[in-house]
Each structure stands twice: as C-alpha cells, then as structure tokens.
TIMI-67336 format. One record per residue: z, x, y of N, C-alpha, C, O, CB in turn; residue in one letter. Coordinates in Angstrom, 2 decimals. Glycine has a CB too. Layout:
residues N
<<Z,X,Y>,<Z,X,Y>,<Z,X,Y>,<Z,X,Y>,<Z,X,Y>,"a">
...
//
This chain:
residues 150
<<0.00,0.85,-1.17>,<0.00,0.00,0.00>,<0.00,0.90,1.24>,<0.67,1.93,1.27>,<1.23,-0.97,-0.01>,"x">
<<-0.74,0.50,2.25>,<-0.79,1.25,3.50>,<0.61,1.34,4.10>,<1.38,0.38,4.06>,<-1.77,0.58,4.50>,"x">
<<0.92,2.49,4.65>,<2.30,2.72,5.11>,<2.71,1.75,6.21>,<3.87,1.34,6.24>,<2.44,4.13,5.61>,"x">
<<1.81,1.37,7.11>,<2.18,0.44,8.19>,<2.67,-0.88,7.63>,<3.57,-1.51,8.20>,<0.98,0.20,9.12>,"x">
<<2.09,-1.31,6.53>,<2.47,-2.60,5.93>,<3.86,-2.56,5.32>,<4.43,-3.61,5.02>,<1.46,-2.99,4.87>,"x">
<<4.42,-1.38,5.14>,<5.75,-1.27,4.55>,<6.85,-1.13,5.60>,<8.03,-1.04,5.26>,<5.80,-0.08,3.61>,"x">
<<6.46,-1.12,6.86>,<7.44,-1.03,7.95>,<8.19,-2.36,8.06>,<7.57,-3.43,8.03>,<6.74,-0.67,9.29>,"x">
<<9.49,-2.29,8.20>,<10.31,-3.50,8.36>,<9.81,-4.29,9.56>,<9.66,-3.74,10.65>,<11.81,-3.15,8.52>,"x">
<<9.55,-5.56,9.37>,<9.11,-6.43,10.44>,<7.61,-6.44,10.69>,<7.15,-7.14,11.60>,<9.78,-6.04,11.68>,"x">
<<6.83,-5.69,9.92>,<5.38,-5.65,10.13>,<4.79,-7.04,9.87>,<5.07,-7.67,8.85>,<4.70,-4.59,9.20>,"x">
<<3.98,-7.50,10.83>,<3.35,-8.82,10.68>,<1.84,-8.75,10.85>,<1.17,-9.79,10.90>,<3.94,-9.79,11.70>,"x">
<<1.31,-7.57,10.94>,<-0.13,-7.45,11.06>,<-0.53,-6.92,12.42>,<0.31,-6.52,13.22>,<-0.79,-8.78,10.82>,"x">
<<-1.82,-6.92,12.67>,<-2.89,-7.50,11.86>,<-3.29,-6.59,10.70>,<-3.04,-5.38,10.72>,<-4.10,-7.80,12.73>,"x">
<<-3.90,-7.19,9.70>,<-4.41,-6.46,8.56>,<-5.78,-5.88,8.92>,<-6.66,-6.60,9.39>,<-4.50,-7.38,7.32>,"x">
<<-5.95,-4.59,8.71>,<-7.23,-3.93,8.96>,<-7.82,-3.47,7.63>,<-7.07,-3.17,6.69>,<-7.07,-2.73,9.93>,"x">
<<-9.14,-3.41,7.54>,<-9.74,-2.98,6.27>,<-9.37,-1.54,5.95>,<-9.40,-1.14,4.78>,<-11.25,-3.12,6.32>,"x">
<<-9.02,-0.75,6.96>,<-8.59,0.62,6.68>,<-7.31,0.65,5.86>,<-7.03,1.65,5.20>,<-8.40,1.39,7.98>,"x">
<<-6.53,-0.42,5.88>,<-5.34,-0.48,5.03>,<-5.73,-0.44,3.56>,<-5.05,0.18,2.75>,<-4.51,-1.76,5.33>,"x">
<<-6.84,-1.10,3.21>,<-7.34,-1.05,1.83>,<-7.75,0.37,1.46>,<-7.48,0.83,0.35>,<-8.52,-2.02,1.64>,"x">
<<-8.42,1.06,2.39>,<-8.85,2.44,2.13>,<-7.64,3.36,1.98>,<-7.63,4.24,1.12>,<-9.76,2.94,3.27>,"x">
<<-6.63,3.16,2.81>,<-5.42,3.97,2.70>,<-4.74,3.71,1.36>,<-4.23,4.64,0.74>,<-4.45,3.67,3.87>,"x">
<<-4.73,2.47,0.93>,<-4.14,2.13,-0.37>,<-4.89,2.81,-1.51>,<-4.28,3.31,-2.45>,<-4.13,0.61,-0.57>,"x">
<<-6.21,2.83,-1.43>,<-7.02,3.51,-2.44>,<-6.67,5.00,-2.48>,<-6.57,5.59,-3.55>,<-8.53,3.32,-2.16>,"x">
<<-6.48,5.60,-1.32>,<-6.07,7.00,-1.25>,<-4.78,7.22,-2.03>,<-4.68,8.19,-2.79>,<-5.89,7.43,0.20>,"x">
<<-3.79,6.34,-1.87>,<-2.52,6.51,-2.57>,<-2.69,6.35,-4.08>,<-2.00,7.04,-4.84>,<-1.49,5.50,-2.06>,"x">
<<-3.57,5.48,-4.52>,<-3.84,5.34,-5.95>,<-4.35,6.66,-6.52>,<-3.88,7.12,-7.56>,<-4.86,4.20,-6.21>,"x">
<<-5.33,7.26,-5.83>,<-5.88,8.54,-6.28>,<-4.79,9.62,-6.25>,<-4.63,10.38,-7.21>,<-7.09,8.96,-5.40>,"x">
<<-4.05,9.68,-5.15>,<-2.99,10.67,-5.00>,<-1.99,10.59,-6.15>,<-1.66,11.60,-6.77>,<-2.26,10.47,-3.66>,"x">
<<-1.51,9.40,-6.43>,<-0.50,9.23,-7.47>,<-1.06,9.56,-8.86>,<-0.36,10.15,-9.68>,<0.04,7.80,-7.46>,"x">
<<-2.28,9.20,-9.11>,<-2.91,9.50,-10.40>,<-2.97,11.01,-10.63>,<-2.58,11.49,-11.70>,<-4.33,8.89,-10.47>,"x">
<<-3.46,11.75,-9.65>,<-3.70,13.18,-9.86>,<-2.44,14.04,-9.68>,<-2.44,15.22,-10.02>,<-4.76,13.65,-8.90>,"x">
<<-1.37,13.45,-9.16>,<-0.10,14.17,-9.06>,<0.87,13.80,-10.17>,<1.74,14.60,-10.51>,<0.54,13.91,-7.72>,"x">
<<0.74,12.62,-10.73>,<1.71,12.15,-11.71>,<1.22,12.22,-13.15>,<1.95,11.84,-14.06>,<2.09,10.73,-11.40>,"x">
<<0.01,12.70,-13.37>,<-0.51,12.82,-14.74>,<-1.08,14.21,-14.96>,<-1.76,14.77,-14.10>,<-1.60,11.75,-15.00>,"x">
<<-0.79,14.76,-16.14>,<-1.34,16.06,-16.51>,<-2.78,15.94,-16.98>,<-3.56,16.88,-16.82>,<-0.48,16.70,-17.60>,"x">
<<-3.11,14.82,-17.55>,<-4.48,14.47,-17.95>,<-4.47,12.98,-18.24>,<-3.45,12.32,-18.06>,<-4.98,15.32,-19.20>,"x">
<<-5.58,12.44,-18.68>,<-5.65,11.00,-18.91>,<-4.57,10.55,-19.89>,<-4.51,11.00,-21.04>,<-7.05,10.61,-19.45>,"x">
<<-3.71,9.65,-19.42>,<-2.68,9.06,-20.27>,<-1.46,9.93,-20.53>,<-0.56,9.49,-21.25>,<-3.26,8.71,-21.55>,"x">
<<-1.38,11.13,-19.97>,<-0.25,12.02,-20.20>,<0.51,12.20,-18.89>,<0.05,12.91,-17.99>,<-0.71,13.40,-20.76>,"x">
<<1.66,11.55,-18.79>,<2.46,11.60,-17.57>,<3.08,12.99,-17.40>,<3.55,13.59,-18.36>,<3.56,10.52,-17.59>,"x">
<<3.07,13.47,-16.17>,<3.65,14.77,-15.85>,<5.18,14.71,-15.95>,<5.77,13.64,-15.81>,<3.23,15.22,-14.44>,"x">
<<5.79,15.85,-16.19>,<7.26,15.89,-16.25>,<7.87,15.67,-14.88>,<8.83,14.91,-14.73>,<7.74,17.23,-16.82>,"x">
<<7.32,16.34,-13.86>,<7.84,16.21,-12.50>,<6.94,15.23,-11.74>,<5.74,15.45,-11.61>,<7.89,17.61,-11.77>,"x">
<<7.52,14.15,-11.25>,<6.79,13.14,-10.51>,<7.13,13.27,-9.02>,<8.17,12.79,-8.56>,<7.12,11.70,-11.04>,"x">
<<6.25,13.91,-8.30>,<6.52,14.26,-6.91>,<6.79,13.05,-6.02>,<7.60,13.13,-5.09>,<5.35,15.03,-6.35>,"x">
<<6.14,11.95,-6.29>,<6.27,10.77,-5.44>,<7.02,9.63,-6.14>,<6.79,8.46,-5.84>,<4.89,10.28,-5.00>,"x">
<<7.90,9.96,-7.07>,<8.58,8.95,-7.88>,<9.39,7.97,-7.02>,<9.52,6.80,-7.38>,<9.49,9.62,-8.89>,"x">
<<9.95,8.44,-5.90>,<10.76,7.55,-5.06>,<9.92,6.44,-4.42>,<10.46,5.43,-3.97>,<11.47,8.34,-3.97>,"x">
<<8.61,6.63,-4.39>,<7.74,5.57,-3.88>,<7.75,4.36,-4.82>,<7.32,3.27,-4.45>,<6.30,6.09,-3.70>,"x">
<<8.24,4.57,-6.03>,<8.32,3.49,-7.02>,<9.72,2.93,-7.15>,<9.90,1.84,-7.68>,<7.83,3.97,-8.37>,"x">
<<10.72,3.66,-6.67>,<12.10,3.26,-6.91>,<12.85,2.83,-5.65>,<13.90,2.19,-5.75>,<12.84,4.38,-7.55>,"x">
<<12.33,3.17,-4.48>,<13.02,2.85,-3.23>,<12.36,1.65,-2.55>,<11.30,1.19,-2.97>,<13.02,4.07,-2.29>,"x">
<<13.01,1.16,-1.50>,<12.51,0.01,-0.77>,<11.42,0.37,0.24>,<11.14,1.54,0.49>,<13.64,-0.67,-0.06>,"x">
<<10.83,-0.67,0.80>,<9.71,-0.50,1.73>,<10.04,0.37,2.93>,<9.21,1.20,3.33>,<9.25,-1.84,2.21>,"x">
<<11.22,0.21,3.52>,<11.56,0.99,4.71>,<11.59,2.49,4.39>,<11.10,3.30,5.17>,<12.91,0.54,5.27>,"x">
<<12.17,2.85,3.25>,<12.20,4.25,2.82>,<10.77,4.75,2.60>,<10.43,5.84,3.05>,<13.04,4.40,1.52>,"x">
<<9.96,3.97,1.91>,<8.59,4.40,1.60>,<7.77,4.53,2.88>,<6.98,5.47,3.02>,<7.91,3.40,0.63>,"x">
<<7.95,3.60,3.82>,<7.26,3.69,5.11>,<7.57,5.04,5.77>,<6.66,5.74,6.22>,<7.68,2.53,6.04>,"x">
<<8.84,5.40,5.82>,<9.23,6.65,6.46>,<8.69,7.87,5.71>,<8.22,8.82,6.33>,<10.76,6.75,6.56>,"x">
<<8.74,7.84,4.38>,<8.22,8.94,3.58>,<6.71,9.12,3.80>,<6.23,10.24,3.97>,<8.51,8.71,2.09>,"x">
<<5.97,8.02,3.79>,<4.53,8.10,3.99>,<4.20,8.53,5.42>,<3.24,9.26,5.64>,<3.87,6.75,3.68>,"x">
<<5.00,8.08,6.38>,<4.79,8.49,7.77>,<4.89,10.01,7.88>,<4.02,10.66,8.47>,<5.82,7.79,8.71>,"x">
<<5.96,10.58,7.32>,<6.14,12.03,7.36>,<4.98,12.71,6.62>,<4.40,13.68,7.11>,<7.51,12.45,6.73>,"x">
<<4.64,12.20,5.45>,<3.54,12.75,4.65>,<2.24,12.78,5.44>,<1.50,13.76,5.39>,<3.36,11.94,3.37>,"x">
<<1.95,11.71,6.18>,<0.70,11.61,6.92>,<0.69,12.44,8.21>,<-0.37,12.65,8.80>,<0.43,10.16,7.26>,"x">
<<1.84,12.91,8.65>,<1.92,13.68,9.89>,<2.31,15.14,9.67>,<2.60,15.86,10.63>,<2.92,13.03,10.82>,"x">
<<2.31,15.57,8.45>,<2.73,16.92,8.10>,<1.52,17.86,8.14>,<0.66,17.81,7.27>,<3.39,16.93,6.70>,"x">
<<1.47,18.71,9.15>,<0.34,19.63,9.32>,<0.17,20.58,8.15>,<-0.95,20.95,7.81>,<0.50,20.42,10.60>,"x">
<<1.26,20.98,7.55>,<1.21,22.03,6.53>,<0.84,21.53,5.14>,<0.66,22.35,4.24>,<2.54,22.71,6.46>,"x">
<<0.71,20.21,4.94>,<0.43,19.70,3.59>,<-0.93,20.16,3.11>,<-1.93,20.05,3.81>,<0.50,18.16,3.57>,"x">
<<-0.95,20.69,1.90>,<-2.19,21.07,1.24>,<-2.24,20.37,-0.11>,<-1.29,20.44,-0.89>,<-2.29,22.62,1.07>,"x">
<<-3.34,19.71,-0.37>,<-3.50,18.99,-1.63>,<-3.40,19.96,-2.80>,<-4.05,21.00,-2.81>,<-4.83,18.23,-1.66>,"x">
<<-2.59,19.60,-3.79>,<-2.42,20.43,-4.98>,<-2.26,19.54,-6.21>,<-1.18,19.46,-6.79>,<-1.19,21.36,-4.82>,"x">
<<-3.34,18.88,-6.61>,<-3.24,18.01,-7.79>,<-3.01,18.83,-9.06>,<-3.15,20.05,-9.06>,<-4.51,17.17,-7.95>,"x">
<<-2.64,18.14,-10.13>,<-2.47,18.80,-11.43>,<-3.78,19.49,-11.81>,<-4.86,19.00,-11.46>,<-2.05,17.76,-12.53>,"x">
<<-3.71,20.61,-12.52>,<-4.92,21.37,-12.85>,<-6.06,20.55,-13.45>,<-7.22,20.77,-13.13>,<-4.57,22.47,-13.79>,"x">
<<-5.73,19.61,-14.31>,<-6.77,18.78,-14.93>,<-7.56,18.00,-13.89>,<-8.75,17.73,-14.08>,<-6.15,17.81,-15.94>,"x">
<<-6.91,17.65,-12.79>,<-7.53,16.85,-11.73>,<-7.88,17.68,-10.49>,<-8.02,17.12,-9.40>,<-6.61,15.71,-11.34>,"x">
<<-8.01,18.97,-10.65>,<-8.25,19.87,-9.51>,<-9.48,19.49,-8.70>,<-9.54,19.75,-7.50>,<-8.40,21.30,-10.01>,"x">
<<-10.46,18.89,-9.33>,<-11.69,18.51,-8.62>,<-11.43,17.47,-7.52>,<-12.27,17.29,-6.64>,<-12.72,17.96,-9.60>,"x">
<<-10.29,16.80,-7.57>,<-9.95,15.81,-6.56>,<-9.35,16.43,-5.30>,<-9.15,15.74,-4.30>,<-8.99,14.80,-7.13>,"x">
<<-9.05,17.73,-5.33>,<-8.37,18.37,-4.21>,<-9.08,18.14,-2.88>,<-8.44,17.78,-1.89>,<-8.24,19.85,-4.47>,"x">
<<-10.38,18.35,-2.85>,<-11.13,18.21,-1.59>,<-11.07,16.77,-1.07>,<-10.89,16.55,0.12>,<-12.59,18.63,-1.80>,"x">
<<-11.24,15.80,-1.97>,<-11.13,14.40,-1.55>,<-9.77,14.14,-0.92>,<-9.68,13.61,0.19>,<-11.34,13.45,-2.76>,"x">
<<-8.71,14.51,-1.63>,<-7.36,14.24,-1.15>,<-7.11,14.87,0.21>,<-6.60,14.22,1.12>,<-6.34,14.75,-2.15>,"x">
<<-7.48,16.14,0.34>,<-7.21,16.83,1.59>,<-7.97,16.20,2.75>,<-7.41,15.97,3.82>,<-7.58,18.31,1.47>,"x">
<<-9.24,15.92,2.53>,<-10.06,15.39,3.61>,<-9.65,13.98,4.00>,<-9.61,13.64,5.19>,<-11.53,15.40,3.21>,"x">
<<-9.35,13.15,3.02>,<-8.92,11.78,3.33>,<-7.58,11.80,4.06>,<-7.41,11.12,5.08>,<-8.81,10.93,2.02>,"x">
<<-6.62,12.58,3.56>,<-5.31,12.65,4.22>,<-5.45,13.21,5.63>,<-4.81,12.71,6.56>,<-4.34,13.53,3.39>,"x">
<<-6.29,14.24,5.80>,<-6.48,14.81,7.13>,<-7.16,13.81,8.08>,<-6.86,13.80,9.27>,<-7.32,16.08,7.04>,"x">
<<-8.05,12.98,7.57>,<-8.68,11.94,8.39>,<-7.66,10.90,8.83>,<-7.67,10.46,9.98>,<-9.83,11.24,7.61>,"x">
<<-6.78,10.53,7.93>,<-5.70,9.60,8.29>,<-4.79,10.23,9.35>,<-4.45,9.59,10.34>,<-4.87,9.21,7.05>,"x">
<<-4.41,11.49,9.13>,<-3.54,12.17,10.10>,<-4.21,12.23,11.47>,<-3.58,11.93,12.48>,<-3.19,13.60,9.61>,"x">
<<-5.48,12.61,11.51>,<-6.20,12.68,12.78>,<-6.23,11.32,13.47>,<-6.07,11.23,14.69>,<-7.64,13.20,12.56>,"x">
<<-6.44,10.27,12.70>,<-6.48,8.93,13.26>,<-5.14,8.49,13.84>,<-5.09,7.92,14.93>,<-6.91,7.95,12.22>,"x">
<<-4.06,8.75,13.11>,<-2.74,8.34,13.61>,<-2.32,9.18,14.81>,<-1.65,8.68,15.72>,<-1.70,8.46,12.49>,"x">
<<-2.69,10.45,14.82>,<-2.40,11.28,16.00>,<-3.19,10.78,17.22>,<-2.66,10.73,18.33>,<-2.73,12.76,15.72>,"x">
<<-4.47,10.43,17.00>,<-5.29,9.89,18.09>,<-4.72,8.57,18.60>,<-4.75,8.29,19.80>,<-6.74,9.71,17.63>,"x">
<<-4.20,7.75,17.68>,<-3.58,6.48,18.09>,<-2.38,6.75,18.98>,<-2.18,6.06,19.98>,<-3.17,5.65,16.85>,"x">
<<-1.57,7.73,18.61>,<-0.40,8.08,19.42>,<-0.79,8.50,20.82>,<-0.15,8.10,21.80>,<0.39,9.18,18.75>,"x">
<<-1.83,9.31,20.93>,<-2.33,9.73,22.24>,<-2.80,8.52,23.03>,<-2.54,8.42,24.23>,<-3.47,10.77,22.10>,"x">
<<-3.51,7.60,22.37>,<-4.01,6.40,23.04>,<-2.87,5.51,23.54>,<-2.97,4.92,24.61>,<-4.92,5.60,22.08>,"x">
<<-1.80,5.42,22.77>,<-0.64,4.61,23.19>,<0.00,5.22,24.44>,<0.32,4.49,25.38>,<0.41,4.52,22.04>,"x">
<<0.18,6.53,24.45>,<0.77,7.21,25.62>,<-0.14,7.01,26.83>,<0.34,6.72,27.93>,<0.98,8.73,25.34>,"x">
<<-1.44,7.16,26.65>,<-2.41,6.98,27.73>,<-2.38,5.53,28.25>,<-2.50,5.29,29.45>,<-3.83,7.35,27.25>,"x">
<<-2.22,4.58,27.33>,<-2.18,3.17,27.72>,<-0.96,2.85,28.59>,<-1.03,1.97,29.45>,<-2.18,2.28,26.48>,"x">
<<0.12,3.55,28.37>,<1.31,3.34,29.20>,<1.02,3.70,30.66>,<1.53,3.06,31.57>,<2.49,4.18,28.68>,"x">
<<0.22,4.72,30.86>,<-0.13,5.16,32.20>,<-1.20,4.26,32.81>,<-1.09,3.85,33.96>,<-0.60,6.62,32.18>,"x">
<<-2.23,3.96,32.02>,<-3.39,3.23,32.54>,<-3.24,1.71,32.44>,<-4.00,0.97,33.07>,<-4.62,3.65,31.80>,"x">
<<-2.29,1.25,31.65>,<-2.04,-0.18,31.56>,<-2.90,-0.93,30.55>,<-2.75,-2.14,30.41>,<-2.24,-0.78,32.87>,"x">
<<-3.78,-0.25,29.85>,<-4.57,-0.93,28.82>,<-4.90,0.04,27.70>,<-4.99,1.25,27.89>,<-5.88,-1.52,29.42>,"x">
<<-5.06,-0.53,26.52>,<-5.35,0.28,25.34>,<-6.83,0.14,25.00>,<-7.32,-0.96,24.79>,<-4.46,-0.15,24.13>,"x">
<<-7.52,1.25,24.96>,<-8.94,1.25,24.60>,<-9.12,2.13,23.36>,<-9.79,3.16,23.41>,<-9.83,1.76,25.78>,"x">
<<-8.52,1.72,22.27>,<-8.54,2.48,21.03>,<-8.89,1.54,19.89>,<-8.35,0.44,19.80>,<-7.18,3.17,20.77>,"x">
<<-9.78,1.97,19.03>,<-10.21,1.15,17.89>,<-9.20,1.28,16.75>,<-9.24,2.24,15.98>,<-11.62,1.56,17.42>,"x">
<<-8.31,0.31,16.66>,<-7.29,0.33,15.61>,<-7.90,0.10,14.22>,<-7.34,0.55,13.22>,<-6.23,-0.73,15.88>,"x">
<<-9.03,-0.59,14.18>,<-9.68,-0.88,12.89>,<-10.08,0.41,12.17>,<-10.01,0.48,10.95>,<-10.92,-1.76,13.10>,"x">
<<-10.51,1.42,12.93>,<-10.99,2.68,12.33>,<-10.16,3.89,12.78>,<-10.55,5.03,12.55>,<-12.45,2.90,12.68>,"x">
<<-9.03,3.63,13.41>,<-8.20,4.71,13.96>,<-9.03,5.64,14.82>,<-9.03,6.86,14.64>,<-7.52,5.50,12.82>,"x">
<<-9.75,5.03,15.77>,<-10.57,5.82,16.69>,<-11.74,6.49,16.00>,<-12.13,7.60,16.37>,<-9.72,6.87,17.36>,"x">
<<-12.31,5.83,15.01>,<-13.44,6.32,14.21>,<-13.08,7.54,13.35>,<-13.96,8.29,12.94>,<-14.61,6.66,15.12>,"x">
<<-11.80,7.72,13.10>,<-11.36,8.80,12.22>,<-11.25,8.37,10.77>,<-11.27,9.20,9.86>,<-10.03,9.33,12.70>,"x">
<<-11.11,7.04,10.54>,<-10.89,6.57,9.18>,<-11.53,5.20,9.01>,<-11.00,4.19,9.46>,<-9.37,6.51,8.85>,"x">
<<-12.68,5.19,8.36>,<-13.44,3.95,8.16>,<-14.17,4.04,6.83>,<-14.10,5.06,6.15>,<-14.44,3.69,9.34>,"x">
<<-14.89,2.96,6.47>,<-15.71,3.02,5.26>,<-16.73,4.15,5.36>,<-17.01,4.85,4.38>,<-16.42,1.67,5.01>,"x">
<<-17.29,4.31,6.54>,<-18.30,5.36,6.73>,<-17.69,6.75,6.52>,<-18.27,7.58,5.81>,<-18.91,5.27,8.14>,"x">
<<-16.54,7.01,7.11>,<-15.92,8.32,6.93>,<-15.45,8.50,5.49>,<-15.53,9.60,4.95>,<-14.74,8.50,7.90>,"x">
<<-14.96,7.44,4.87>,<-14.52,7.52,3.48>,<-15.71,7.82,2.56>,<-15.60,8.64,1.65>,<-13.82,6.20,3.04>,"x">
<<-16.83,7.17,2.81>,<-17.99,7.41,1.97>,<-18.48,8.84,2.12>,<-18.92,9.45,1.14>,<-19.11,6.43,2.32>,"x">
<<-18.41,9.38,3.31>,<-18.83,10.78,3.50>,<-17.98,11.73,2.66>,<-18.45,12.78,2.24>,<-18.73,11.17,4.99>,"x">
<<-16.75,11.35,2.43>,<-15.87,12.18,1.60>,<-16.22,12.01,0.12>,<-16.38,12.99,-0.60>,<-14.39,11.81,1.84>,"x">
<<-16.34,10.76,-0.32>,<-16.48,10.53,-1.77>,<-17.92,10.56,-2.27>,<-18.14,10.35,-3.47>,<-15.87,9.21,-2.11>,"x">
<<-18.88,10.80,-1.41>,<-20.27,10.83,-1.89>,<-20.56,12.07,-2.73>,<-21.57,12.13,-3.43>,<-21.23,10.79,-0.72>,"x">
<<-19.67,13.05,-2.67>,<-19.78,14.23,-3.52>,<-18.48,14.39,-4.29>,<-17.39,14.15,-3.76>,<-20.10,15.51,-2.68>,"x">
<<-18.61,14.80,-5.53>,<-17.42,15.07,-6.34>,<-17.64,16.37,-7.08>,<-18.62,16.52,-7.82>,<-17.13,13.90,-7.33>,"x">
<<-16.73,17.31,-6.88>,<-16.84,18.61,-7.54>,<-18.19,19.26,-7.26>,<-18.82,19.84,-8.14>,<-16.63,18.45,-9.05>,"x">
<<-18.62,19.13,-6.00>,<-19.87,19.69,-5.50>,<-21.13,19.07,-6.10>,<-22.20,19.68,-6.08>,<-19.89,21.17,-5.75>,"x">
<<-21.01,17.88,-6.64>,<-22.17,17.14,-7.15>,<-22.27,15.82,-6.41>,<-21.27,15.15,-6.17>,<-22.06,16.91,-8.68>,"x">
<<-23.51,15.46,-6.03>,<-23.73,14.19,-5.34>,<-23.50,13.03,-6.31>,<-23.95,13.06,-7.45>,<-25.17,14.13,-4.74>,"x">
<<-22.78,12.02,-5.81>,<-22.58,10.82,-6.62>,<-23.72,9.85,-6.32>,<-24.11,9.68,-5.17>,<-21.20,10.16,-6.33>,"x">
<<-24.23,9.21,-7.35>,<-25.33,8.27,-7.20>,<-24.77,6.94,-6.72>,<-23.79,6.43,-7.25>,<-26.11,8.09,-8.53>,"x">
<<-25.42,6.38,-5.70>,<-25.06,5.04,-5.23>,<-26.25,4.12,-5.47>,<-27.39,4.57,-5.52>,<-24.65,5.05,-3.72>,"x">
<<-25.98,2.87,-5.62>,<-27.04,1.90,-5.92>,<-27.51,1.14,-4.69>,<-28.53,0.44,-4.74>,<-26.55,0.93,-6.96>,"x">
<<-26.78,1.26,-3.60>,<-27.12,0.52,-2.40>,<-27.75,1.48,-1.39>,<-27.07,2.40,-0.92>,<-25.87,-0.19,-1.80>,"x">
<<-29.03,1.30,-1.05>,<-29.70,2.25,-0.15>,<-29.02,2.43,1.20>,<-29.11,3.51,1.78>,<-31.11,1.79,0.08>,"x">
<<-28.33,1.41,1.71>,<-27.71,1.56,3.02>,<-26.55,2.56,2.99>,<-26.11,3.00,4.05>,<-27.21,0.21,3.51>,"x">
<<-26.06,2.92,1.81>,<-24.99,3.90,1.69>,<-25.54,5.32,1.50>,<-24.75,6.26,1.35>,<-24.07,3.54,0.55>,"x">
<<-26.83,5.48,1.49>,<-27.43,6.81,1.35>,<-27.40,7.50,2.71>,<-28.38,7.46,3.46>,<-28.90,6.72,0.78>,"x">
<<-26.30,8.12,3.02>,<-26.09,8.77,4.31>,<-26.48,10.23,4.16>,<-26.10,10.91,3.20>,<-24.61,8.64,4.80>,"x">
<<-27.25,10.71,5.12>,<-27.67,12.13,5.08>,<-26.55,13.04,5.49>,<-26.73,14.26,5.50>,<-28.87,12.37,5.97>,"x">
//
C-alpha cells in the first residue's frame, strides 16, 4: 500500500501513482524476503511492515523513501531486480522532495502549482514503464504499440 494511504487520518484523494507505489513494494518485498522462488529468507528486513500498525508503517516507509544513502540490495537470486528497485525508489524520492519544495513555495506565493498525480512528473506510468521496459539489460516485449517508447 502506498505510504500516504497509511497515514493516520488520510482521506485522499487517491492517485494512480499510489497503485504504482504499491507495485513497487510488492517487488521490494518479494526480492528481499525470498532466497528464491518459494524459499523464504531467514532475515526478513521489512517484517515489521506485516506486524505493526498503519501509523508505524507510514513512518517507516516515509524514512525509507527519503533516505539518500539507500542502495537496493536484493537477495542474490533476484539480483537482476536491483536496477528496477533503485530507479523506482529514487523516482519516488525525487517526487516527494519536489512536492516538499512546491509546498514551501506555495506558502510564499499563495498557490500550489504542482502535479500531485505524478509527483511533478517524477513518478507516473510513463516513468515506470521507462524503468521496467528492460530487465537484466534485455528489452521486454510489449503488445501495445503506444507503450513502445524510444
């Protein structure tokens, strides 16, 4: 689940980027919590995301998304996902940092001119597709011509 949705009192609005952020967490948890298909790792780095409440998880994900030093390090079997994870997480971080700048600027100027749907064009279907169109340095085949981005 997107971290904003886990904040106490969150009432929306729902953005499609929340679905993309949720997909990112599915991939993250899979490649960090499993040694290979069907074999759970001994150390579960994000186990508290399954055992704690929404407010705790919101704060943990917030820190995770704003941590400059984080480097993706999936289990060796899933090493090919490293580039996806790093780029997607960095896109989210860039978007949330840009949102923060826009909020501060809006306090001075009196209006917000920031695209919350795409986090200032840092995180959208288009940016996500640019990340996942290649896997392990191989182009992934898509069936819809409009997704064939150069």
